[in-house]
C-alpha positions in Angstrom: -5.2 -8.9 34.1 -2.6 -11.4 35.1 -0.8 -11.9 38.5 3.0 -11.4 38.2 5.6 -12.7 40.6 8.9 -10.9 39.7 12.0 -12.7 41.3 14.5 -10.1 41.8 14.3 -6.3 42.5 17.0 -5.1 40.6 17.1 -2.8 38.0 15.6 -4.7 35.6 13.1 -6.9 37.6 11.7 -3.7 38.9 11.4 -1.9 35.5 9.6 -4.9 34.3 7.1 -4.6 37.5 6.5 -1.2 36.2 5.7 -2.1 32.8 3.5 -5.0 34.0 1.4 -2.9 36.6 1.1 -0.3 34.1 -0.8 -2.4 31.5 -3.2 -3.6 34.4 -1.7 -6.4 36.2 -1.2 -7.2 39.6 2.8 -7.2 40.7 4.7 -8.4 43.2 8.1 -8.3 43.8 10.6 -10.6 45.7 13.7 -9.3 47.2 16.5 -10.2 49.8 17.3 -6.5 50.5 15.3 -5.2 53.3 16.3 -1.7 52.4 14.7 -2.4 48.7 11.5 -4.2 50.3 11.3 -1.0 52.6 11.6 1.6 50.0 8.8 -0.2 47.5 6.3 -0.5 49.9 7.0 2.6 52.0 7.9 5.1 49.3 6.8 3.7 46.2 10.3 3.5 44.6 13.1 1.6 43.8 16.1 4.1 45.8 18.5 1.6 45.1 18.3 0.7 41.4 15.8 2.2 39.7 15.6 5.7 41.8 14.1 7.8 39.4 10.9 6.0 38.6 8.2 5.6 40.6 6.3 2.4 40.9 2.6 1.8 40.1 0.2 2.1 43.0 -0.3 -1.1 44.1 2.9 -3.0 43.3 4.4 -4.3 46.9 7.5 -5.9 47.7 8.6 -8.8 50.2 11.2 -11.1 51.0 8.8 -14.2 51.8 9.1 -15.9 48.6 6.1 -18.2 49.7 3.8 -15.3 49.6 4.6 -14.4 45.7 4.4 -18.3 44.3 1.1 -18.5 45.9 0.0 -15.6 44.5 1.5 -16.1 40.9 0.5 -17.1 37.6 3.5 -15.9 35.8 6.9 -16.2 37.7 9.2 -13.9 35.8 12.8 -14.8 36.9 15.5 -11.6 36.9 17.9 -12.5 39.7 21.2 -13.0 38.5 22.3 -16.3 36.7 24.1 -17.7 39.6 21.4 -17.4 42.3 18.5 -18.9 40.3 19.1 -22.7 41.1 19.0 -21.9 44.9 15.8 -19.8 44.3 13.9 -22.1 42.6 15.1 -25.0 45.1 14.0 -23.1 47.7 10.3 -22.2 46.1 9.7 -25.7 45.1 7.2 -26.5 47.6 5.2 -23.9 46.3 5.1 -24.0 42.5 2.3 -25.5 40.5 1.8 -26.7 36.9 -0.4 -23.8 35.4 2.5 -21.3 36.4 4.4 -19.8 33.4 8.4 -19.2 34.0 9.7 -16.1 32.5 13.6 -15.7 32.5 14.8 -12.2 31.9 18.1 -13.4 33.0 20.9 -13.2 30.6 23.9 -15.3 31.8 24.5 -19.2 32.1 25.2 -20.8 35.2 29.1 -21.4 35.6 28.8 -24.5 37.6 27.1 -26.2 35.1 27.0 -24.4 31.7 23.3 -24.6 31.8 20.9 -22.1 30.3 18.1 -21.0 32.5 15.5 -22.9 30.5 17.5 -26.1 31.6 17.7 -24.8 35.1 14.4 -24.7 35.4 13.7 -27.7 33.7 15.8 -29.5 35.8 14.7 -28.3 39.2 11.2 -27.9 38.3 10.9 -31.0 36.8 11.0 -32.8 39.7 7.3 -32.0 39.9 6.4 -31.4 36.4 7.2 -30.3 33.2 7.4 -26.6 33.4 6.0 -24.0 31.1 8.9 -21.9 30.2 9.6 -18.4 27.9 13.0 -16.7 27.5 12.4 -12.9 27.3 15.3 -10.9 25.8 16.8 -8.1 23.5 18.3 -4.7 23.7 16.4 -3.3 27.0 18.2 -0.8 29.4 15.8 -1.0 32.2 16.0 3.0 32.9 14.8 3.6 29.1 12.0 1.2 29.5 11.1 2.7 32.6 11.5 6.2 31.3 8.7 5.3 28.2 11.3 5.1 25.7 10.0 3.1 22.7 12.0 -0.6 23.5 11.6 -3.8 21.2 12.1 -7.0 23.1 11.5 -10.9 22.0 9.8 -13.6 24.3 10.6 -17.0 23.1 9.0 -20.3 23.7 8.6 -23.8 22.6 5.1 -23.7 23.0 4.1 -20.4 21.1 0.6 -20.3 23.4 2.9 -19.5 26.2 5.2 -16.5 24.1 1.9 -14.9 23.2 0.8 -15.3 26.3 3.8 -13.1 27.6 3.4 -10.7 24.4 0.2 -9.7 25.1 0.5 -9.2 29.1 3.8 -7.1 28.5 3.3 -5.2 25.1 1.8 -1.7 26.5 2.7 1.8 25.6 6.7 2.0 25.0 7.5 -1.7 24.8 7.1 -3.8 21.9 7.3 -7.7 22.4 7.9 -9.9 19.6 7.8 -14.2 19.6 9.9 -16.6 18.3 10.0 -20.4 19.0 14.0 -20.6 19.3 14.7 -20.6 23.2 18.2 -21.8 22.7 19.2 -18.9 20.5 17.5 -16.4 22.5 18.8 -17.4 25.9 22.4 -17.3 24.0 22.0 -14.0 22.7 21.2 -12.6 25.8 24.4 -14.5 27.6 27.2 -14.0 25.0 26.6 -10.1 23.9 27.7 -9.6 27.8 30.9 -11.4 26.7 31.2 -8.8 23.8 30.5 -6.0 25.7 33.1 -6.5 28.2 35.4 -6.7 25.3 33.8 -3.8 23.7 34.4 -1.8 26.7 37.9 -2.8 27.2 38.6 -1.3 23.6 36.8 1.9 24.8 38.9 2.3 27.7 42.2 1.6 26.6 41.8 4.6 24.3 40.8 2.8 20.6 38.2 4.1 18.7 35.0 4.0 16.4 36.9 1.5 14.3 37.9 -0.9 16.8 34.8 -1.2 18.2 32.9 -1.5 14.7 35.3 -4.4 14.3 34.5 -5.9 17.5 30.5 -6.1 17.1 31.1 -7.4 14.0 33.5 -10.3 14.5 31.5 -10.6 18.2 28.5 -11.6 16.2 30.3 -14.2 14.0 31.7 -15.8 17.0 28.0 -15.8 19.0 26.3 -17.4 16.3 29.0 -20.1 15.8 28.6 -21.2 19.2 24.6 -21.0 19.7 24.2 -22.6 16.3 26.5 -25.4 17.3 24.3 -25.3 20.7 20.9 -25.7 18.6 19.9 -22.3 17.6 19.0 -20.8 14.5 21.2 -18.4 12.3 18.0 -15.8 12.0 17.7 -15.4 16.0 21.1 -14.3 15.9 20.8 -11.5 13.9 17.6 -10.5 15.4 16.7 -8.6 18.9 18.2 -11.1 21.1 21.4 -11.2 19.1 22.4 -8.4 17.1 20.0 -5.7 18.6 21.4 -6.7 22.2 25.0 -6.8 21.1 24.9 -3.5 19.4 23.0 -1.7 22.7 25.5 -3.3 25.2 28.5 -2.9 22.9 27.9 1.2 22.2 25.5 2.3 25.1 26.9 4.1 28.4 24.3 2.3 30.7 25.4 -1.1 29.9 27.2 -2.9 33.2 29.2 -5.2 31.5 30.6 -2.7 29.2 31.1 -0.3 32.0 33.4 -3.1 33.5 35.4 -3.8 30.6 36.0 -0.4 30.3 37.7 -0.1 33.7 39.7 -3.0 32.6 40.7 -1.1 29.6 42.3 1.8 32.0 44.0 -0.5 33.9 42.1 -1.1 37.1 41.7 -4.5 38.9 38.7 -6.7 38.2 37.7 -7.1 42.1 38.2 -3.1 42.5 35.5 -2.6 39.4 33.1 -5.3 40.6 33.4 -3.9 44.5 31.9 -0.5 43.3 28.9 -2.2 41.6 25.4 -2.3 43.0 24.4 -4.9 39.9 25.7 -8.1 39.1 27.3 -8.0 35.2 26.7 -11.2 34.4 29.3 -11.5 31.6 32.4 -11.8 33.9 31.0 -15.3 35.3 29.4 -16.6 31.6 32.9 -15.7 30.0 34.2 -18.3 32.1 31.1 -20.9 31.5 31.1 -20.1 27.7 34.9 -20.4 27.3 34.5 -24.0 28.7 31.4 -25.1 26.6 33.4 -23.9 23.3 36.2 -25.8 24.2 33.8 -29.0 25.0 32.4 -28.9 21.4 35.1 -27.7 19.5 33.7 -24.0 18.6 36.4 -21.1 17.8 36.0 -18.1 19.9 39.3 -16.1 20.1 37.3 -12.9 21.4 35.7 -14.9 24.5 39.5 -16.3 25.0 41.1 -13.5 25.3 38.3 -11.9 27.4 38.7 -14.6 29.8 42.6 -14.2 29.7 42.3 -10.6 30.6 39.7 -11.3 33.7 41.1 -14.5 35.1 44.9 -14.6 33.8 46.0 -11.0 34.3 46.3 -10.8 30.7 46.9 -6.8 29.7 43.8 -5.4 27.3 46.8 -4.6 24.7 48.4 -7.7 24.9 44.8 -9.3 24.6 44.2 -6.8 21.1 47.8 -7.6 20.0 47.1 -11.4 19.9 43.4 -10.9 17.9 45.2 -8.8 15.4 47.7 -11.2 15.2 45.6 -14.0 14.1 46.5 -15.3 10.6 43.8 -14.1 7.9 41.4 -15.7 6.5 38.2 -15.7 4.1 35.7 -13.6 6.3 33.1 -16.2 5.8 35.2 -19.3 7.1 33.2 -21.2 9.3 30.3 -19.0 8.8 26.7 -21.1 8.8 25.3 -21.1 5.7 
């Protein structure tokens, strides 16, 4: 049995809390939202983010971050990427070297272009070198909590840390694999959200399966080019954290990023779509961060550029599709990492 502190009680944080508790671990959830905390503590369910699934007995929630950090052996970061640094800074007095930080956040910090592992190292590194594992892969929270078979990956530079997470969370319907490619695993989880926005735009504008298949395939090539330039391995992008998560979020109706793209494809404004959502669609911010990073390192990312233009420059989805289709024809594998 281990003691989990889960920072962020949205759908995914809550689902991971359910799995950890079912596996026999002690779980404490942290949230800023008083209604979420009351719902979990008084009724045993997160009515705002995961209303159809009860939490196992003993799972408690709190807004007092000190109490969950003092308690924890594993600190599972499940807050949005833009909030992670602030939460870590406020928690710094309470962190300990033996803690294992596990990121379940699929995004890139837009202000710095840093991955979550880099944010953790930068903040916690003021005191000590943190232990870190990235948890990613194709996993809708509702399906995990419902007991549907799911496979994800735990990536850590220290194999023992990745194995610790694997053993702690591999239970029942959840199967956890390991690898040592933190960069590729983090970037796969972040980049697929950009492609999911694009896939949603295609579907929302009335285009069909041919178009989505083309987007997924070329999107994977784009993701791989970028990730390898950042130090990732090709095979990671062909695995659960890359292709697996990409297929899920580009085709699954539970994908928040695909839903945002779908509504944009129908002609709605971004601010109106986001205003209706309870949880963050990480791809909206990540698109801008990835575009900036790609430009700085000279990686060609035409799909990302067009998604950014739709999100931030007022370009129509129709015009973005026409731009992609009018690009010069080329060898399919030109620029591919071999």
